[in-house]
Phi, psi and omega in degrees: 000124171236134178217120181231144185235137175266073188193168174294147182279343193298134180093333185037046189298343178275355195243132181283161174294143173055043184242345188257130175288319184208149168244124177231117187218147173237082185281172173302140184271352182081017182251017172061035179292322172227180183286347178264003187276064181252153177300133180297143175297136182293351174306322183302330178291326171294319179294319176298322178298310181307311185280341179288140178286154175312136174088351186281149183266150174237120169253122190227111172301150171204168176280162179293319181306310190247022179299321180297327182289306178307310182304306180298318177302315182291321181286330177298340182282350180114359184281162171263131180290134176242314179188176169228118179277144172249116175270108181258147178208163181254352184247046178280189188274133178261129169311127193275355188272129173250127187299321183299323180290323175299321179292319173298318182293319175301329184264001178073027177264081181289142178270142179271146170286119186243004177168204184215127176295150189261037171222168189238139181254155176145165174270116184299341181259003180279145168262015180286136183298327181269010186289327176252087184244139179285152189254129176282150178262123191242168173305158177298165173304154173282175179293331181291324183254357185305323180293342181261007176298137177092355178269144176221198185241005180182169185267157177295133178286126178236359177208164167231135184279142176240103184286126177248116180232171181217138174290131179314138178290156176268125177063277179208166190303313180303311180297322179294311177305307185290334179274318188244349181075012180224167179133344183224162185268136185278074185297323183302321185286341181249020177297151182262114191292153176293144172291158175308119177086359179279139177286153180295147184239158178094166172292329179223080189290142179273146187288336182272322182157192181280152171296134170305139180255182180269018165243127177254109186263153173248357180221160183280122178266015179097189187273358182295320184206140181249131176239172171297136191243126175205132182262172184282160179278124182232007188238032184299329183289325184285322186272346181095000181262096191264008174298129192287341182237035180300130182269151175295142183296325177301326179288319181288325175305313174309308184295313181301312183296324181298323190247018178201173175228165180307142177088349181270174188247131186247143179243135174232097180286352169226072191290344180053236179272015170084021178300325178294309175308316177294325173294325175298322185290316183294326191258007176065046175245157167286156178217139167233131181218149185232130175215127182276328183284121181305313184300318180281334177294318181293323178297318180295316179299320179293318178297327186276346185262000187288000000 
């Protein structure tokens, strides 16, 4: 079953009470990345609580800056806090402010353009016309600002938090699972397979591999610890998916597999370009999605109808 709606999600009027097995969503973060990037009204978390079955999980991507706001808004709807998964990567966003340049600008000391860098900056998934603009090369810092070269205003972003909460179980775990089919994590389906030639690890090694942890990595951190590995999407222009925050299907497959089993129904109230829905199709889950932006809804339709 697939049902997608080109409308705002608030109210979830098309969805019955206690009918959804899992919610997996990547809502706007409220960081003004685009004109639609506003913090969601916390009403949606009450709506999700209503439609989730007792014991059902909700996984919500959030920004580092507003993770605490998302968490509190979600918990206020009645959910129990379970964990925060960290999707880590090494090719994240770098704060663009150079302190020495700000000082020169403040003092009215303009730098001369002396050339052009031979690379292009921008977000490869954005549909903004000025996304790919060449950057001018200018003269070095002045005497007044030279001592502040190399200073910035923040660290490079290398992870995104995924808040994991659960609708309270009914009576006890065994009763809840037998009644509603939800309430526990599908660890077996998300095991990390051993590398070729790698020896078994642990006191009681599993023949398939390690249990997934709450860190999802995108780069090899060496032999000390293995995590689930998935990189960011970087070819949106080539595929026609211009959503600026599209999530990799492999990442969504992991999250959907962790919190559901075949035949169950996943809800995404902020489906964007439909990555959650694509995973549901691949993993034989039902899917219900909402997206109010027409361009992204059309992309979702295309991806889900392939």
